[in-house]
N, C-alpha and C positions, 0 to 999 in steps of 0.2 A: 143643483146642480153645481158645476164648478164655477158658475159666474155670480154666485155671491160674494157679498163685500168681506168674505172671511174675517169676521170679527166674533164668531160664537167660540164657545169653550169645547176643546178637544175636537178641534175641526180636522185636524191633522188625520186622526183617526176615522172621522166620519168620512171625510173625502176619498179615502182609500177604499173604503167599503161601497162608497156610493159608484166609484170608478167600477170596482169590480163587478157591479150590478147592471151596468148599463147595456142597453141594447146596441146594435151596430145602426144608429141613427146618423143623420147629417149633423155634423158638430156645427157647420157654417150655419145652419137653420137657427141653430140654437143662439149663436152670436148675434144674429139679425132680429131677433126676438128680445134681446135683452134692452131693458130700458132703466135699470137702476147702476147710478155711477158713482157710488160713495168710495172715496179713499180709506185705507186702512190708517188708523192714526196711531202713533205712539211717542214717548219721550225719549227713551234712552238709547234706542238702536233699532235698526230696521234692516232686513232682507229682502229683495225681490228676486226671484229666480224661476227658471222654468219647471221646478218640481218641489212639491210639498216637503218631500223628505230632506232634499237638499237645503231647501230655506231653512227648515227646522234642525239642521246641522248647524248653520252659521250663526242662528240664534243663541243656539246653547254655547256655541264658542264666545260669543259676546257676553253671555250672562256668567261665564267663567272667567270673566277680566279680559279677555282676547280683545285686540282693536279691530279695526274694519279690515285691515289686510290678513290678520289671522283667520277672521270668518270668512273672507274672500277666497283664500287658499282652501279651506276646509269645504267649503260650497264647490268648489272647481273639480277637487277631488271626488266628492260624492256624486256630483253629476256623471263623473266618468262611469259611476256603478249604474245609477238610475236613470240616465238619459243616455243610452248608449247610442243613439242615432247622432247626436251632437255634443255632448260632455265628453271628455277624453284626456287620455295623457299620451295619446298617438298622435295628436294634432298640433295645433299652435294658435296663436292669437295675440291679442293687444289688451293692456290694462292702463288705465289712467289713475295714478294715487295722487290724493291730495293729504298731506300731513299737516294738521292744523297747528301742532307746536311748533313746527318748522316754518308755517306759512309758506309752504312751496309746494308745487304741483309738478309732477313728474309722469313720462310715459314709459311703460316698460315693453319692448318690442320682442316678442317671442315667436314670431312668425316663422314657419318652417322654411327651410333652406333646399335649393336643389343641390342633389349629391354631386360629388367631385367628377362623376364618370357621365354627368348630364350634358346633353350636346343641343344646340338650336333645333334642329332638324329630327330629333329622335322619335317624334310622334307621327312622321311621315311614312307612307307605305311607298312601294316600289314605284306607284303612280304620280307621287307626289302631292297624296291627299292624307287628310290627318286620319288616322286609325282610331275610330271612335271608342272601340272597346280597349286598345292597349292605353289610350291616353287617360281612360277614367278606372277602369277596373282591373288592374294589374299590378303586380309588384313595382314596376318600372314607374307608375305613377305616383309614388309615394314620397313626399318629401321628408327630409329629416326632421324629426319633430321637436317641438319647442316647449310644449307645456309646462314639463316638469321643471326646466331648466327656467322657464319664466317664474314659475311659482317659488321656486327656490331662491331666486334673485329678489321677489318682492318681500318675502320673510325675512332675509339677510338684511335688507336695507330698510325695510319700514315695520315689520311684523316685532311680535312681543314673545311669542312661542315658537319652540323648535317645531321642524316639519315631523317628527316623529309622534307630536301629540296632535297637530291639526289632520294628520292622515287617518287616525286611528276611527273616526266615525266611518269613513269610507271602506276601511278593511272590514269593518263590522257588517256592514251592508253587503260588501261581497260576499263575506264568508258564511254568513249567516241566511242570506238571501232576501228579498222585499218583495211585498206583494205586487205583482204586474198590474198596472191600471189598465182601463180600456184603451186609452192611446196608444200604449206601448204595445199591447196583444195585436191591435190593427195595424201598426206600422212594420211588426214582424212579420204579418201575413204579408204585407204587400211588398217587403224586400227580401221574402224568401229567394225569390228569383235573383237575387244580387249575390245573396251568400250560398246558394246551394252546390256550386263548385269548390267549396272549401270546408272540408270536415272540420278544420279547428274552429270555424264559426258555428256550423251547424251543430256541433256536440254542446255548444255553450247554450245558443238561443233558441233552440229546438229540442223536442222530445226525442227519443230514438225512433228511428223510422221517417224523421222529418216531420212529424207530427206537432201542431201548435199548441203553444201554451195560451190558456184561458186566463182573462183577467181574474185577480183575486188569488191565481197559484204564485208560489214562490219562485223567483228565479234567483239560483245559486251560481256563483262566478268564482271558482275556487282558483283558477289559475291568474285571475285578476287579483284576487286577494293575495296571491304569493306575490305577485308584482308590488304591489302596495306595501306589504310587508318589507320587502327589499329596501324601497323607497325611505321607509320609517326607519330602517336600520343604517343604511349608508348615504340617505339623501341623493341628491341628482347624480351623483357618481354611480350609484347602481344602475340607474337607466342609460348613461353616456358611455360607461366603461366597465360596469361590472357583469352581473349575472344575467340581467335583462337585455343589456346591450349584446351578450353573447347568442341569447336566444333569437333576438331579431336578426341578427347577422346570418345566422344559420337558416333562418327560414327566408332571407332573400337571396341566398346563395342556392337554396334548392328550388327557386320558383324564378330565377331570373332576374331578381330585383338588382338595385344599383347601390344601396347603401351598404356601406363598409364601416368596421370599427372606426376607422380613420375620419369618416365621415361625422359619426356619433361623437367621438372624442372631441373634435374640433367645433362642435355645434357650441355657440354660446348666445344667452340672451343677451341685451343690451338696453340700458337706461338713455333715454332720450330725452330733449326737450317737447312738450306738446306743441302742437301749432295753435296760435291763439288768435281770436277775431274778437269784435265786438259786435253787439246787435242793440243799438240806442244806449240805454244804460248799463247794460249787461254785457260781463265778458263770459267768453266760450272758450274752453280749452277741450280739443280733441288730438285725435290720433294723426300723427305726419307720417309720409311715406314710409314704407309700402303700402300703408293704407291710403287709399284715395279717399276716404269718408270725411278725416277732418278738412281737408282743403276743400272740398267741394261743398262741404255743410254750409262754412263759411263764406265761400263764394256766394251760395245762393242767398243767404242771409244778409249779405252786403246788397245783393241785387235789390231784393225784397225790401229792404229798411226804408227806402224812399217813398213806399206806398201806403196810403192810410188802409191798411188791410183791416183794422178793428173797425173802422168807419163803413168798409166795404163789406164785412161780414163773413163769420166763418163758413167755408164750403160753399159760398156763393160762387155761380159760374164766374164772375169777375176775379175772385180772388183764386179760384183754381186755376184760370188762363193766366194769370200773373206768376203763379208758383210754376206752372208748367212751363211757361217761357224762359224761368230762370235754370229750371232742371235741365231742359235741353241744352242750353248754352255750357252748363256745368259738365254734363256727360259727354259733349263734344269736346272739351277741353281735355277730359280723362281719356280719352282714346289716343292721343297724342303726348301729353307731357307727363304722365305718371308713371312711375316705376321705382325699383330699389334705389335709393340715393347713392348707396355704396357703389353703384355700377352706372348711374345716369344723373346727369345734373338736373333734378326737378326743380323750377322755378317756383318755389312755395310761396316766397315773399310776394312774388309779382302776382300770381294766381289768387292771392286773398287780400290783394290792395284795393281800396276803396276806389281809387282811379279807374282800375281795370273794371270794377263791377259798375263804375259809372258809363263806361265806354259800351259795355255789354247792354246796359239798361237802355242806351239811346236806340238801339236796333230793334227794341220790343214794340210791336205794334198793340196799343192797348184794346183794339176793337178785335183784331185777327189775328188766328194762329199763324205762326212762322212756320213753313213747311221746313222740314228737317234737312231737305237737300238743298237749303238756301242757308243754313248754318253750317260753318267749318270750325274746327278748331282755331281758338283766338292765338294771337302773337302777345302774351302778357308781357314780355320782356321790354315793351314799349310803356309800360306804365309803371308806377311805383306801388311801393307796398298798397241658396235656400237652406246648405243645412247647417245652422250656426245656432249659438244659444249666448246668451247675455245674462249677467246678473248684475245687482246694484247693492253695495252695502254702506249704511252710514253707522257710525257708533257714537256713543254718549259725550265723546270728546271733539267731535267734528271732524273727525277723519274721514275719508270717502273713498270708495273704490269704484269704478265704472270697469267692467271686464267683458269683453266678447272674444270667445274662443271657438274653433270648429274642426270638424273633418272634411269639410268642404261639402259633399254630398251626404244625404242621410247615410249613417254608417260607414262614411268615408267609401273606400274600396269595397268594403263588406269582407274584407280579409283579416282576421285574427292572426296576428304572430304567433305562431305553434308553441304551445307552452307558457304563454304570456298573459292570455287573457286580453291582450290589448288590440283593440280595432284600430287599423292603418288609416291615415288619410289619404286622399286623392287629390293633394293640393297642387301637384305639378299640371294639373288641367287648367289652373288659373294662369298660367303662361300663356303667351302669344304663341301658337303653333304654326300659324299661316297667316300671312298679311292678308287684311281684308275679310278672314273669316270668323265669325262670331264665336265667342267662347262659350260654355256651357249655360252661361245667364244670357246670352244673346248681346254681349257687350262688344264692341269693335274695340281692339287693343293695337298699338303699335310697338315699332321696334324698342321702345324704352323698356318693355315687359316680355322680351325673348327670353327664352331659356339659357342660362348660364350657370356653370359650377359656382356653389355657394351663394346664388342669388336668392333672394327671399322675392316670390311673386307677389303681384300686384294684389289687392283686397279692398272690399268695400266696407269691412268692418268700422264701426264709428262710436266707439265708448267715448262718451262726452259728459263734461261737468259745465254747468252754467253757474256764474258767479255774479252775485249782487252785493255790491261795496265790498268786493274781494273776499265774500264768503260763500261757501258752496250753497247754492239755491236749488237746482234741478240736477239730479243724476240719471242720466238715460242711456238708453241703446237698445239694439235689435238685432236678431237675425234675419235672414232674407235675401241673401245674396245682391243681385244689383238694387234692389228696393230697400235695403239698409240705409242707405243715405237719406232717402226721401221719407221713410219713416221717422227717422229721428228728427229730420226737419219739422215734420209736421206737429210731432209732440212738442217740439219748443216753441212753435209759432201759435199753438193751441194755447199754451200755458204763459207764455210772455204776451203776445199780441192779443189774444181772445180772452185772457184772464180766465180760463176754464180752469176748476180744481184738477188734480194729476190723474184722477179716475176718467172724467170727462174728456180730458186731453188724450187720454189712452184710447178711449173707445168710439173717439169720432171716426167716421167714413175717411178712408185714405184713398190717395190717387198716386200714380206714378208714370214718370216718363223719363226715358233714358236716351234720347236723340235719336238712336236707330234701335229696332224699329221705329218707325215715325207713327205711334201707337200710344194714346192715352188710356194706361191701364186704370179702371175705376173699381172700387169694390162694389158688390151687388146691390147694397143698399143705397148707393146715391139715388137721389129722388129724381124723378121722372122730368120735370121742368127744367132741371138744372142740365140734364143730359140734352135737351132738346137746345139751350140755349149754347152748350159748347159745340154742339154739331154745328149750329148757325154760325158759329166763330171758326169753323174749319176744321174741327177734330175730329179724327177716326178713333171712336170709343170702343174698349174691349173690357168687357168684364172678367173679374178675378175674384174669388170668394172671400180671400183674406190675404193681407199684405203685412209682413213683419209680425213681431211680439215683443214688443217692448217692454223693460222691467225698470219701472221708473220711481223714484223717490223725491219728493220735494221737501226742502228745509225751509219752515216760515213760522216766525214768532217763537223760536225755540220748541217747536213740535216737529214731528215728522210724518208726512201724508205719503202712503206708497200706493202703486196701483201695478198689478200684473195684468197683462194683455190677456183678454178672454178669446182671442183669435186661435189660440192652441189650448187644448185642455191641458190640466195639471199644474198651469202656472199658478204661484202662491206668494202672495206677499204676507209678512209676519214682522210685528214689531214687539218692543217690551217696554 
């Protein structure tokens, strides 16, 4: 099955054949039964991603002499082909890069932007209610994509290969096709209802008449191959000013979309400083706003640092209680203080301050759950300082990339821009549309995240690098919507605090609380005794089959140890 440690020869081919023959059983039952937690081990370089073909692309680039950034960009383009529900060039995301030679760590923000014609109330109907269809599955919900600009910037600043070279494997996969895995066949069946109204999408992802592809059959994407070829020839300009831009804008005009040639031409990815924190003897670099991930990851680590979690034990009721109390307070702050810093003064330094964490910790009752109704967003200025995909890359020279990017929902809007093969995001759904109304992931948001032209919408994506003695130690990140931040938190705690190997840290049962609703979400294999103790503390529990899909690499004693999360099929870590 896909949950073996990935250390046998020719596993890429074997894995595809296995996927092609799998019946439609419950993948989560397989995850629950897994008992082997061995990491992949390598010396020279490693790639962890959500698809074996994309991972293989990255490893081959490393073998050809490319560095971690070259490999990461190649993986990103390949995932746009083989993982269409999340991999993309029609979406956006965030990248953390550590340059070993320069001894510096930077963040690249290529999050989508609202079009120039966007307005705060654009998704409200005549009764002042949010239009659930137009805000999620319409050309108007497409943010100006940032992926191509972000990848181009990363290559320009930190890569060694031209974009024309690193995009070639993706072109080959799109032009010649690749065998559909069991999981892709399954999700295409599930999301056919999302794409059925768009002939440009149906022609690519379904057979004539709308019949389904089966696992093992080839998926050829000729239009996407054309788009990738334009990028190989003309770089990011092809997407933002050239032939691809022309097709996107034509499609927008024909369907009431907002994106114009001016929107595309004005788009820029930007390099920014990561948000930094510490946990005991470790340093943590993660993504700053408009991601909320880095700030609240560090905020939760600050709160938890004072407790003896190792002594209390992994996933005991008391450890889960303390983690949950930290989560509630961080997500409460997220609802008020987070947005695009170009439009809103985010109190980053104050939110990640140790003094603020100490104040929040004072409100935690170590024996009882604090009702969310009694937790309000804090005032940090009084103190000093679901569908997404992640991949991690480390090369032989110690360069590191942690990258998370997304279309938002699976397959984004479900709309392919006609003639491009490019699935369009629905990231405008991540803005605040109406005060007090939760977004698609159940998160409460404030005025800081209202729709404004050229604004980047708030995100939970949390690409992260943990350092020991100023050297990269753990590279991780995850998809999962609102659960991204807490998934990353738990992998870090499992590794640093509970001293698990990277595979154990990945496989261990997860929990999640986001303040509102006041529910502690637990994976279904959390043991019964722990549940009873948590309920006695006052928690309302609700089962979830799986949370997140982390892709992690641990650097220790000159060796690389990697693990892909078994919670989603096809994830694959490989080193050399």
